[in-house]
C-alpha positions as CSV (number, residue, x, y, z in Angstrom):
1,M,94.2,111.7,63.8
2,R,95.7,114.6,65.6
3,P,98.9,116.2,64.3
4,G,102.1,115.2,66.2
5,R,100.6,112.0,67.7
6,G,102.6,109.5,65.6
7,S,100.2,109.1,62.7
8,G,103.2,108.4,60.4
9,H,102.4,111.1,57.9
10,P,105.3,113.5,57.5
11,L,103.2,116.4,56.2
12,R,100.5,116.1,58.8
13,E,102.9,115.7,61.7
14,G,104.8,118.9,61.2
15,T,108.0,119.0,63.1
16,S,107.1,116.8,66.0
17,H,108.7,113.8,64.4
18,A,111.5,115.5,62.5
19,R,113.9,112.8,63.6
20,R,111.9,110.2,61.7
21,Y,111.9,112.3,58.5
22,P,115.4,113.9,58.3
23,A,116.1,116.6,55.8
24,P,117.8,115.4,52.6
25,V,121.6,115.2,53.1
26,P,123.4,118.1,51.3
27,P,125.8,117.1,48.6
28,I,129.4,116.4,49.8
29,T,131.8,119.2,48.9
30,P,135.5,118.8,48.1
31,A,136.2,120.6,51.4
32,D,134.2,117.9,53.3
33,L,136.2,115.2,51.4
34,A,139.5,116.9,52.3
35,K,138.5,117.2,56.0
36,A,137.4,113.6,56.1
37,A,140.6,112.4,54.4
38,A,142.7,114.5,56.8
39,G,140.9,113.1,59.8
40,A,141.2,109.5,58.5
41,A,144.9,110.0,57.8
42,R,145.5,111.4,61.3
43,L,143.6,108.6,62.9
44,L,145.4,106.0,60.8
45,G,148.8,107.5,61.6
46,R,148.0,107.5,65.3
47,L,147.0,103.8,65.1
48,L,150.1,102.8,63.1
49,G,152.3,104.9,65.4
50,G,150.9,103.3,68.5
51,A,151.1,99.8,67.1
52,R,154.9,100.0,66.6
């Protein structure tokens, strides 16, 4: 069982399989919510504007 050879153990594999064990997602901040809302509103407006 060599490290980094796909043994499936996150502590033993180190960073070779970081994609399989992603870091915990940081909490969503109000700024993130505002950014997402603005992006969604812009996208929705473009869709509605193009549909008319």
